[in-house]
BATOR-951720 format. One record per residue (C-alpha): residue in three letters; residue number from 1; x, y, z. Coordinates in nm, 2 decimals. Layout:
REM residues N
R residu num      X      Y      Z
R    ALA NUM      X      Y      Z
...
//
This chain:
REM residues 410
R residu num      X      Y      Z
R    MET   1  21.05  16.10  19.43
R    ARG   2  21.14  15.82  19.20
R    THR   3  20.84  15.59  19.16
R    TYR   4  20.48  15.63  19.02
R    ARG   5  20.34  15.50  19.35
R    GLU   6  20.49  15.79  19.53
R    LEU   7  20.31  16.03  19.29
R    PHE   8  19.98  15.88  19.38
R    ALA   9  20.06  15.93  19.75
R    THR  10  20.09  16.31  19.68
R    PRO  11  19.77  16.50  19.77
R    GLU  12  19.57  16.62  19.46
R    PHE  13  19.77  16.42  19.21
R    PRO  14  19.52  16.13  19.19
R    ALA  15  19.23  16.38  19.11
R    LEU  16  19.44  16.57  18.86
R    PHE  17  19.54  16.24  18.70
R    ALA  18  19.18  16.12  18.68
R    THR  19  19.07  16.46  18.53
R    VAL  20  19.33  16.45  18.26
R    SER  21  19.25  16.09  18.18
R    ALA  22  18.88  16.16  18.15
R    GLN  23  18.95  16.46  17.92
R    VAL  24  19.18  16.27  17.70
R    GLY  25  18.93  15.99  17.67
R    ALA  26  18.65  16.23  17.58
R    ALA  27  18.87  16.40  17.32
R    THR  28  18.97  16.07  17.17
R    VAL  29  18.63  15.92  17.14
R    SER  30  18.48  16.25  17.01
R    GLY  31  18.76  16.32  16.77
R    ILE  32  18.74  15.99  16.58
R    ALA  33  18.36  16.01  16.57
R    LEU  34  18.37  16.37  16.44
R    ALA  35  18.64  16.29  16.18
R    THR  36  18.44  15.99  16.06
R    LEU  37  18.13  16.20  16.04
R    VAL  38  18.28  16.48  15.85
R    TYR  39  18.47  16.25  15.61
R    GLY  40  18.15  16.05  15.54
R    ALA  41  17.96  16.37  15.47
R    THR  42  18.22  16.54  15.25
R    GLY  43  18.47  16.29  15.13
R    SER  44  18.74  16.56  15.19
R    PRO  45  19.07  16.47  15.36
R    LEU  46  19.12  16.84  15.44
R    LEU  47  18.79  16.88  15.62
R    SER  48  18.83  16.55  15.80
R    ALA  49  19.17  16.66  15.93
R    LEU  50  19.03  17.01  16.03
R    SER  51  18.75  16.85  16.23
R    LEU  52  19.00  16.64  16.41
R    PHE  53  19.26  16.91  16.48
R    GLY  54  19.10  17.23  16.38
R    SER  55  19.03  17.34  16.74
R    SER  56  19.40  17.40  16.78
R    PHE  57  19.39  17.70  16.54
R    ALA  58  19.20  17.89  16.80
R    GLN  59  19.47  17.83  17.06
R    VAL  60  19.70  18.08  16.88
R    VAL  61  19.44  18.35  16.95
R    GLY  62  19.40  18.23  17.31
R    ALA  63  19.79  18.24  17.35
R    ALA  64  19.80  18.60  17.24
R    THR  65  19.50  18.72  17.45
R    LEU  66  19.40  18.49  17.73
R    LEU  67  19.71  18.31  17.84
R    SER  68  19.79  18.53  18.14
R    ALA  69  19.48  18.37  18.30
R    ALA  70  19.66  18.05  18.34
R    ASP  71  19.84  18.19  18.65
R    ARG  72  19.56  18.43  18.76
R    VAL  73  19.26  18.20  18.80
R    PRO  74  19.18  17.95  19.07
R    PRO  75  19.30  17.62  18.91
R    ARG  76  19.00  17.40  19.04
R    ALA  77  18.73  17.63  18.91
R    ALA  78  18.91  17.67  18.57
R    LEU  79  18.96  17.30  18.51
R    ALA  80  18.61  17.21  18.61
R    GLY  81  18.46  17.49  18.40
R    LEU  82  18.66  17.42  18.09
R    ALA  83  18.57  17.05  18.10
R    ALA  84  18.20  17.13  18.15
R    PHE  85  18.22  17.37  17.85
R    THR  86  18.38  17.11  17.63
R    GLY  87  18.11  16.85  17.73
R    LEU  88  17.83  17.08  17.65
R    THR  89  17.97  17.19  17.31
R    THR  90  18.05  16.83  17.22
R    ALA  91  17.69  16.74  17.27
R    CYS  92  17.60  17.02  17.04
R    LEU  93  17.81  16.86  16.76
R    ALA  94  17.57  16.56  16.78
R    LEU  95  17.28  16.76  16.66
R    PRO  96  17.14  16.61  16.34
R    GLY  97  17.19  16.81  16.02
R    LEU  98  17.45  17.05  16.16
R    PRO  99  17.63  17.22  15.87
R    VAL 100  18.01  17.16  15.84
R    ALA 101  18.06  17.53  15.89
R    ALA 102  17.88  17.51  16.23
R    VAL 103  18.08  17.21  16.33
R    LEU 104  18.41  17.38  16.26
R    ALA 105  18.29  17.70  16.44
R    ILE 106  18.21  17.49  16.75
R    VAL 107  18.55  17.31  16.73
R    LEU 108  18.72  17.65  16.71
R    ALA 109  18.53  17.78  17.02
R    GLN 110  18.64  17.46  17.21
R    GLY 111  18.99  17.54  17.11
R    LEU 112  18.98  17.90  17.23
R    ALA 113  18.85  17.79  17.57
R    ALA 114  19.11  17.52  17.59
R    SER 115  19.39  17.76  17.52
R    ILE 116  19.45  17.83  17.88
R    GLY 117  19.37  17.47  17.99
R    GLY 118  19.73  17.34  17.94
R    GLY 119  19.88  17.61  18.14
R    VAL 120  19.63  17.57  18.43
R    ARG 121  19.67  17.19  18.43
R    PHE 122  20.05  17.17  18.41
R    GLY 123  20.10  17.48  18.63
R    LEU 124  19.90  17.30  18.89
R    LEU 125  20.11  16.98  18.84
R    ALA 126  20.43  17.18  18.89
R    GLU 127  20.28  17.34  19.20
R    THR 128  20.17  17.02  19.37
R    LEU 129  20.48  16.81  19.30
R    PRO 130  20.83  16.87  19.42
R    ALA 131  21.06  17.02  19.16
R    ASP 132  21.26  16.70  19.10
R    ALA 133  20.93  16.50  19.04
R    TYR 134  20.79  16.71  18.76
R    LEU 135  20.94  16.50  18.48
R    LEU 136  20.82  16.19  18.65
R    GLY 137  20.47  16.34  18.68
R    ARG 138  20.46  16.45  18.32
R    SER 139  20.59  16.11  18.21
R    LEU 140  20.30  15.94  18.40
R    LEU 141  20.04  16.19  18.26
R    ASN 142  20.18  16.13  17.91
R    MET 143  20.16  15.76  17.96
R    SER 144  19.81  15.80  18.07
R    VAL 145  19.74  15.99  17.75
R    GLY 146  19.88  15.70  17.54
R    ALA 147  19.70  15.43  17.74
R    VAL 148  19.36  15.62  17.73
R    GLN 149  19.40  15.70  17.36
R    ILE 150  19.46  15.33  17.29
R    ALA 151  19.14  15.25  17.49
R    GLY 152  18.95  15.55  17.34
R    PHE 153  19.04  15.47  16.98
R    ALA 154  18.96  15.10  17.03
R    ALA 155  18.63  15.19  17.20
R    GLY 156  18.55  15.46  16.95
R    GLY 157  18.61  15.22  16.66
R    ALA 158  18.39  14.96  16.83
R    LEU 159  18.12  15.21  16.91
R    LEU 160  18.12  15.35  16.55
R    ALA 161  18.06  14.99  16.43
R    ALA 162  17.75  14.96  16.65
R    PHE 163  17.62  15.32  16.67
R    SER 164  17.60  15.64  16.48
R    PRO 165  17.88  15.90  16.50
R    ALA 166  17.63  16.13  16.68
R    ALA 167  17.58  15.87  16.95
R    VAL 168  17.96  15.83  16.99
R    LEU 169  17.99  16.21  17.03
R    LEU 170  17.73  16.21  17.31
R    ALA 171  17.95  15.94  17.49
R    GLY 172  18.24  16.18  17.45
R    ALA 173  18.04  16.46  17.59
R    ALA 174  17.95  16.25  17.90
R    LEU 175  18.32  16.18  17.96
R    SER 176  18.39  16.55  17.96
R    LEU 177  18.12  16.62  18.21
R    LEU 178  18.27  16.34  18.43
R    ALA 179  18.61  16.52  18.41
R    ALA 180  18.44  16.84  18.54
R    LEU 181  18.28  16.66  18.82
R    VAL 182  18.61  16.49  18.93
R    ALA 183  18.80  16.82  18.91
R    ARG 184  18.53  16.99  19.12
R    LEU 185  18.52  16.73  19.39
R    GLY 186  18.88  16.60  19.39
R    LEU 187  19.10  16.91  19.37
R    THR 188  19.16  17.15  19.65
R    ALA 189  19.06  17.51  19.62
R    ARG 190  19.39  17.71  19.55
R    PRO 191  19.44  18.07  19.49
R    PRO 192  19.59  18.19  19.17
R    ARG 193  19.97  18.17  19.13
R    ALA 194  20.01  18.54  19.02
R    THR 195  19.85  18.86  19.13
R    GLY 196  19.66  19.10  18.92
R    PRO 197  19.37  19.04  18.67
R    ALA 198  19.43  18.85  18.34
R    SER 199  19.45  19.09  18.05
R    ILE 200  19.58  19.11  17.70
R    ARG 201  19.86  19.34  17.81
R    ALA 202  19.97  19.09  18.08
R    THR 203  19.96  18.81  17.82
R    TRP 204  20.17  19.00  17.58
R    LEU 205  20.43  19.11  17.84
R    GLY 206  20.46  18.75  17.97
R    ASN 207  20.49  18.59  17.62
R    ARG 208  20.75  18.85  17.52
R    ALA 209  20.95  18.78  17.83
R    LEU 210  20.93  18.41  17.77
R    LEU 211  21.03  18.43  17.41
R    SER 212  21.32  18.68  17.49
R    SER 213  21.58  18.42  17.54
R    PRO 214  21.73  18.23  17.25
R    ALA 215  21.75  17.92  17.47
R    ARG 216  21.38  17.93  17.54
R    ARG 217  21.30  18.01  17.18
R    ALA 218  21.49  17.70  17.07
R    VAL 219  21.30  17.49  17.32
R    TYR 220  20.97  17.63  17.21
R    ILE 221  21.03  17.57  16.84
R    GLY 222  21.15  17.22  16.92
R    LEU 223  20.83  17.16  17.11
R    TRP 224  20.61  17.30  16.85
R    VAL 225  20.73  17.24  16.49
R    PRO 226  20.87  16.89  16.45
R    ASN 227  20.58  16.73  16.64
R    GLY 228  20.31  16.94  16.47
R    LEU 229  20.44  16.82  16.13
R    ILE 230  20.41  16.46  16.23
R    VAL 231  20.06  16.52  16.38
R    GLY 232  19.99  16.61  16.02
R    CYS 233  20.08  16.25  15.92
R    GLU 234  19.84  16.11  16.19
R    ALA 235  19.56  16.34  16.06
R    LEU 236  19.58  16.14  15.74
R    PHE 237  19.52  15.80  15.89
R    VAL 238  19.15  15.80  15.80
R    PRO 239  19.21  15.87  15.43
R    TYR 240  19.54  15.66  15.42
R    SER 241  19.34  15.35  15.54
R    PRO 242  18.97  15.42  15.62
R    THR 243  18.92  15.06  15.75
R    ALA 244  19.24  15.05  15.97
R    ALA 245  19.26  15.42  16.09
R    GLY 246  19.17  15.31  16.44
R    ALA 247  19.45  15.05  16.45
R    LEU 248  19.70  15.31  16.33
R    PHE 249  19.58  15.56  16.60
R    VAL 250  19.62  15.28  16.86
R    ALA 251  19.97  15.20  16.73
R    ALA 252  20.07  15.57  16.76
R    ALA 253  19.94  15.59  17.11
R    ALA 254  20.12  15.27  17.22
R    GLY 255  20.45  15.40  17.08
R    MET 256  20.40  15.73  17.27
R    LEU 257  20.33  15.54  17.59
R    VAL 258  20.65  15.33  17.56
R    GLY 259  20.85  15.64  17.49
R    ASP 260  20.72  15.84  17.78
R    ALA 261  20.78  15.54  18.01
R    LEU 262  21.14  15.51  17.90
R    ALA 263  21.21  15.89  17.94
R    GLY 264  21.04  15.91  18.28
R    ARG 265  21.18  15.60  18.45
R    ALA 266  21.48  15.46  18.26
R    LEU 267  21.66  15.76  18.11
R    PRO 268  21.93  15.91  18.34
R    ALA 269  21.93  16.30  18.37
R    ARG 270  22.27  16.33  18.20
R    TRP 271  22.13  16.17  17.88
R    ARG 272  21.82  16.39  17.85
R    ARG 273  21.97  16.67  17.65
R    PRO 274  22.19  16.45  17.42
R    LEU 275  21.90  16.22  17.33
R    THR 276  21.64  16.50  17.26
R    THR 277  21.73  16.55  16.89
R    PRO 278  21.77  16.17  16.81
R    ALA 279  21.42  16.12  16.97
R    GLN 280  21.27  16.39  16.74
R    LEU 281  21.44  16.23  16.44
R    LEU 282  21.30  15.89  16.53
R    LEU 283  20.95  16.05  16.54
R    ALA 284  20.98  16.14  16.16
R    VAL 285  21.20  15.89  15.99
R    PRO 286  20.97  15.58  15.99
R    TYR 287  20.69  15.78  15.81
R    LEU 288  20.92  15.80  15.50
R    ALA 289  20.87  15.42  15.46
R    LEU 290  20.49  15.45  15.44
R    LEU 291  20.54  15.60  15.09
R    ALA 292  20.60  15.23  14.97
R    ARG 293  20.25  15.14  15.11
R    PRO 294  20.37  14.85  15.32
R    PRO 295  20.13  14.58  15.45
R    LEU 296  19.92  14.68  15.74
R    PRO 297  20.12  14.50  16.01
R    ALA 298  20.44  14.67  15.89
R    ALA 299  20.26  15.01  15.88
R    LEU 300  20.15  14.96  16.23
R    ALA 301  20.49  14.87  16.35
R    LEU 302  20.64  15.18  16.17
R    VAL 303  20.39  15.41  16.33
R    ALA 304  20.45  15.26  16.68
R    VAL 305  20.82  15.29  16.65
R    ALA 306  20.80  15.65  16.52
R    SER 307  20.57  15.75  16.81
R    VAL 308  20.83  15.65  17.07
R    GLY 309  21.01  15.96  16.95
R    TYR 310  20.73  16.18  17.11
R    CYS 311  20.94  16.14  17.43
R    GLY 312  21.16  16.41  17.29
R    SER 313  20.90  16.66  17.38
R    LEU 314  20.89  16.54  17.74
R    LEU 315  21.26  16.60  17.77
R    LEU 316  21.21  16.95  17.63
R    GLN 317  20.93  17.03  17.86
R    ASP 318  21.15  16.94  18.16
R    ARG 319  21.41  17.18  18.03
R    LEU 320  21.15  17.46  17.99
R    VAL 321  21.04  17.42  18.35
R    GLU 322  21.40  17.47  18.45
R    LEU 323  21.42  17.79  18.25
R    THR 324  21.10  17.95  18.40
R    PRO 325  21.04  18.11  18.74
R    PRO 326  20.73  17.99  18.94
R    ASP 327  20.52  18.29  18.89
R    LEU 328  20.52  18.25  18.50
R    ARG 329  20.53  17.88  18.50
R    GLY 330  20.16  17.84  18.41
R    GLN 331  20.18  18.08  18.13
R    SER 332  20.51  17.93  18.01
R    LEU 333  20.36  17.58  18.00
R    GLY 334  20.04  17.72  17.86
R    LEU 335  20.24  17.89  17.58
R    HIS 336  20.40  17.55  17.51
R    SER 337  20.06  17.38  17.50
R    ALA 338  19.89  17.64  17.29
R    GLY 339  20.17  17.66  17.04
R    MET 340  20.18  17.28  17.02
R    PHE 341  19.82  17.25  16.95
R    THR 342  19.83  17.54  16.70
R    MET 343  20.12  17.37  16.51
R    GLN 344  19.93  17.04  16.52
R    ALA 345  19.64  17.22  16.34
R    VAL 346  19.88  17.38  16.09
R    GLY 347  20.04  17.04  16.03
R    ALA 348  19.70  16.87  15.99
R    THR 349  19.59  17.14  15.75
R    LEU 350  19.91  17.13  15.55
R    ALA 351  19.90  16.76  15.53
R    GLY 352  19.53  16.76  15.43
R    ALA 353  19.61  17.02  15.16
R    VAL 354  19.89  16.82  15.02
R    ALA 355  19.69  16.50  15.02
R    GLN 356  19.43  16.68  14.81
R    ALA 357  19.68  16.69  14.53
R    VAL 358  19.88  16.37  14.59
R    SER 359  19.82  16.04  14.78
R    PRO 360  19.80  16.04  15.16
R    ALA 361  20.11  15.83  15.17
R    THR 362  20.31  16.09  14.97
R    ALA 363  20.17  16.37  15.19
R    MET 364  20.30  16.18  15.50
R    ALA 365  20.64  16.15  15.34
R    VAL 366  20.65  16.52  15.27
R    MET 367  20.55  16.61  15.63
R    ALA 368  20.81  16.36  15.78
R    ALA 369  21.09  16.51  15.56
R    ALA 370  21.01  16.86  15.67
R    SER 371  21.01  16.75  16.04
R    ILE 372  21.35  16.59  15.99
R    LEU 373  21.49  16.91  15.84
R    VAL 374  21.36  17.13  16.13
R    SER 375  21.50  16.89  16.39
R    ALA 376  21.84  16.89  16.23
R    LEU 377  21.85  17.27  16.21
R    LEU 378  21.76  17.30  16.58
R    ALA 379  22.01  17.04  16.71
R    PRO 380  22.30  17.28  16.75
R    ARG 381  22.09  17.53  16.95
R    LEU 382  21.95  17.27  17.18
R    ARG 383  22.29  17.14  17.26
R    ARG 384  22.42  17.47  17.39
R    PRO 385  22.42  17.52  17.77
R    ALA 386  22.15  17.75  17.89
R    GLN 387  22.16  17.98  18.19
R    ASN 388  21.86  18.02  18.42
R    PRO 389  21.67  18.34  18.30
R    GLY 390  21.43  18.36  18.59
R    PRO 391  21.54  18.71  18.71
R    ASP 392  21.51  18.86  18.37
R    LEU 393  21.16  18.72  18.34
R    THR 394  21.05  18.86  18.67
R    ARG 395  21.18  19.20  18.59
R    ALA 396  21.01  19.20  18.25
R    VAL 397  20.66  19.12  18.39
R    ALA 398  20.68  19.29  18.73
R    PRO 399  20.61  19.64  18.60
R    ASP 400  20.28  19.53  18.47
R    HIS 401  20.19  19.38  18.81
R    ARG 402  20.29  19.70  18.99
R    LYS 403  20.07  19.90  18.75
R    VAL 404  19.77  19.68  18.81
R    VAL 405  19.80  19.70  19.19
R    ALA 406  19.87  20.07  19.20
R    GLY 407  19.56  20.13  18.99
R    GLY 408  19.34  19.96  19.25
R    THR 409  19.20  19.70  19.03
R    SER 410  19.32  19.40  19.23
//
């Protein structure tokens, strides 16, 4: 499978694509509205950043306790239920006079529920597509994220100019409920990929097995840390330029779209590993130039060029799938997703804290320098050949499965 048209001819992919797109649109419109609402009420870059990315903090809790459910729940019911929950709780954020503490509590609850969402979603993608089409499918989904974010930030900015942030939050809630409807009606009812009930023990055993290999650990760190630090830069777009934050978000989304298109369609397989580290360095280096406070057109160009480097994550995700057996693929991809969102929250918090003491531009440069350092240190480990650790993973988790079945609980 080599073309995007072939992907849409695959059963269930169109519905999954539409579900993901609607969820991204909802998160984009709701996120910029909530960040604007909180920044207007508090004037705090830290609280604004937390409102935008704080839900990701709860993902580390979910990754440690709930993640085994990614392979042990029916995918259609899980995706529809998570989208409905997000829509209803986003509507609650629009309540007038809601304290900031209550806002952050709702945001954290959304993150906890979403902690298994990435594993369910991308595990289903790997299940519905042939093995050699996964990178192409992820590329298209990532491109959809970029395109929908462009439209969402543009629409969100336009809506905020005409309506209150609360009204825009309600629009985001409606999009989430639409995603739930599409998932329920468009996806096929499938059984879980793994046997046995979800449990904290199963989650711990699976995570320990996934992190037992140096090759996988390097991939996970590469997926989590450099990007999370750069998301910290993006979390400062509102305080960096309150009147042009929407344009900066659009530039970042456009650059990500271009990078994913190049990685998915134009990059030969033999270049994927050698270009991973250069792509991650590209993600950070242009942010150093924002320290000079360039004119807005130059700042937009720098952000767009930097965001092309997000394709490095796509290359690492493809390698992670190769390193993981099918019965743990949902948890593996869920661990990547939960860790990624958690590090985004950490990066946003760190950036916001630094920006409290120095200018937003200086804080961006600090975060970019840290990202460059981590990528450089990881480069030798990511270049090493890795052997397929599937049998080790299976042996590490199978005893827990046998215990569950023997106990008569499944």
